[in-house]
C-alpha positions, 0 to 999 in steps of 0.5 A: 202407836203410829203418829200421835192419835188420841181417841176423840181428838181431831186429826190435824188436817186443814184445807184452803178454800176452793180456787174456783174460776176467775171471771176472765178465765174463759176469755184468756189462755191459761199458759203464762205465755198465752196470758202475756200475748193476750195482755199485749193485744188487749191492753198494750199500753198498760204499765205492768212493771216499774223499776225504782233506783236507790233514790226512789226515782223511776229507772225503767218501766215496762208495758205489756206490749214492750215485754211481749216484743222484747221476749220475742226478740230474745227468743229469736236471739236464742234460736238464731245465735244459741241454737236453742230448741224447746226443752233446752236449759238456759242460765239467766245471770242478771241483777234484779231488774226488767232484763231478767223478766224479758229474758225469762219470757223469751225462754218460755216463748221458745219452750226453753227452760230458764234457770235464774241465777244470782250474779256473782258479787264483784267484791267477793268473786272467790266465794260467789263465782264458784256457786254461780258456776256450780248451778250452771253445771248442775242445771245442765245449762247449754247457754248463758244469757246475761248483760254486758257488765256481768259478761265482762265480770265473768271473763275478767282477770279477777274471775279467772283466778277461781273459774277459767273463762274458757270453760263457760258455756256459750254466753249471749248478750241480751242486747244483741239483735237477731237478724230475723224475727221470731215467728214460731210458737213453741208447742208447750203443754201444761205438763211441760217444764216451765222453769227450774227453781234452784236455791241453797238451803240453810243446811247448805244443800243446793237443790233444784225443783222442776216447776211445770206450766200447770203448777205455775198457772195454779199458783198464780190463780191461787195467789190472785184469789187470795191477795185480790190482785187485779189490773187496778192494783199497785203492789210493791216488791222488795225481794230477791227474784231468784227462787221461791215465792220471791221469784213468782211475785217478781216475775209471774204473778204480775203478768198473770193478774195484770196488776202494776208491780213496783220493783225495788232491788233489796241492795238498793235498800242497803244504800237507802234504808228508807227507800221501801217505806217512802215508796209505799207512802209516795205511791199509796201502795196497799199491798207489799211483799218483802223479806226479813232482811229488808225488815231487819235493815229498816228496823236497825237503820231507821230506829232513830229516824222517825222524826225526820221521816215524819218531816218528809211526810212518809205516811204508812196508813195506806198499807193494807197487807205487808207480807214477809216472804219466808221459809222459816218460823215467823220471827216474832220479836223482829216483826213486833219491833218493826210494827212498834217502830213504824206505828208512829208513821201510821202503820197498822200492826195487824197488816204485817204477816209472814208467808210460808213456802219451801222447796216442794211448794213455793207458797203454802200460806200467804196472808190475803188482803181480807184475811183475819189477823194472824193468830198466836199461841204460847207453847212450852219450850220444854215440851217442844224439846220432847216433840210435844206441843203444850199451850201455856199462859203468856209470860209463863216460865219457858213460854215461847210465842209462835205466830201462824204463817199466814192463811192457807192458799186456795186449793191447798191441803195440809196435814201433820204427819209423824216424820218417822212413822208417817202416821197422821198426827192429831190437832195441836201435835208436833209433826212434819208439815205435808202439803197437797196442792195443784201448785206443788213442784213436780219433783227434784231436778237434782240435789247436789252434795247429798246422796240421801234418797229424797224420792218420797218428798213428792209422793209421800203416803200416810200409813194410817187413814187415807193411805192412797193420797199423795203429799209432798213433805215440806221438811218443816216441823209444825202443828195445826190449831183450829182457831176462831175468827170472830170479833169476840175471839179477836178481842180475847186475842188482844187481851190474853194472847195465850188463849189465842187458839180458841179451840173448836173441840170440847175435849181440848177446851176442857184441857185449858186450866180453870185458872186460865178461864178464871183469868180470862173472865176477870180480864174481860168480864163474864162474856169471855167464858161464854165466847170460849164455849160458844166458839168450841161448840160453833159448827159454822165453818166460816168463823173457824180456820185452821192455823198453821204454825211452823216451828223449824226445819227438820234438818236443822234440829239439834239433838243433844242429851236425848232432846231436840232443840231448834237453833233459833231459840238458842240464838234468840237467848244469846242475842238478848244477853248483851247489847254488843252482840250483833248476830249469832249462830249455833251448830253442833260439832262432835256432840258439842254445842258451838256458839258463834257471836258477832261482837259489835264493839271493842275487841277488849270486850270479847272476853266478857261475852263468854261467861254471859253466853254460857250462863244464858244458854245454861239457864234458858235451855239447860245446855252446856256450851262447848265452844264460844267463838267471838268474831267480827260483824258480818262473819255469820253468812246470811242468804238473800232471804235473810236466813242464816247459813249455819252449815256454811259457818260450821264448814268455815269453823272446821276449816279454821277460816273464821279469823276469830277475835277470841275462842273459848273451849269449855270441854 
């Protein structure tokens, strides 16, 4: 058998709507540099970016004309002082701010290829500086562009202990003035590289993908249509602008669609946890994008501050969409806690959703302003261990709630394929998510620290069905489920979330147990069964959509006892077993399951955690924990997107660098 096909079952295939042509497409160029020049000429005084400080006050603003002029100045500086030509690579090492934007567009004006890099942390140079240097070297950057404080840091005595300052490429200060104005216009085509997107995966793999101008423009057009972004809109961003969709939202989409972007650096929220929420209220922001790190910080830090926030008149009723930018399975429990907590401030729980993007495509699914509410299903965790999807009732033993990751962006096609055989899977079958879109990345520039062949990641073909079509492999397991967007379905979803799938094919509908139908009918009266059946036979495509459910990364699957486990499921069980566990991460070591837990309490309590952790994992997952490591808070490494770096933690464990409070071996 190739794939998971069953005769008569629907193939797992989903399409976003057509991109079409925006109204002003014919009036303005579609290269992003041309769009910026057009905006600088037609609306020079329109404020396009506002940067806030930790107190919520406006630190800096940038109009279309100011961005254009600063970009030209930086292009002249790169040309004159750096001898940079079209196609050369330039490393941009900036904190989140407006200087990064100007430097990026300065490179594009020159035809140079920018690489945005997070600056090293002053208090943690020994760990963060080598990563910065690695990206500069691997990306083959001929020059580094930055600001004076960062340049001083790179050349400081503290930095010299890990990286010799003399070995850096030439470093230019963005505030230096060129002697001549930039006059030339670089010959850039749609197929030219726009920028390189570097990031470290949760598996510790550093990879850079090549984004062309065609991909960039297609992505911006798709996001503009899905999120209804226009010059009159205000969008608040609390993201790190270094890779993926966070970079696109911070740097590109505002220039493309002309809306006003209110920028909040995530580290400012660490200093002032209510900053993001008060900004939404103060500026009456309808659309906002953030990370799981920000959601978690607000939930933990403000759990006892709701009365004081009310006294400050913080009102979140204005928020229409709150999109959490992620490259993982939606964190159901965290988003539910966030919604429940801030519902008291008027937050509509339906407006919070999770996007999905990855290395091969930064934005596959994003919840638009007028999209239907995210659907959810309950699946059997035991079936998932055997790579199967079995729908169960809410509250059933071993049930796991999975929420769809937004809606497919316009122009995107997604299929589910068997990652081993490359066969096309059926509806509601687990497999790898493959994507076909005009804004797919154009291939890997490099993959550092991994010699595996990834050439088929961008030109994968099915061995069944349409074998000539090319797809990009996301590296994430998931499934598609056809769901209904009608009002009746929404009502059904609220009352019995377990039937949220509202199947469109009669055969799948018949697989729902009679008990489930009876329960639904009893809950909602006799109309429920009718709505289920009418939904099944409904041929009106406008009321149906294919929900994309992300289960987890292929590379992170833990294989034990012939079954597959996803780390997040084991970690969620461990987090629930004791209130003093601040964070948790799991990985395998020589076929042993290692659980690392952060103890937020007295060291004398460390010994109490061991039996709790081992018993919980045994009861919930039927797994024997080989090693329990109790550490201090902050030891589990988490990247800027809020994702756990489990492989870095594993390396630290093997190198005996965790400085644990207590280690228990159960071998």
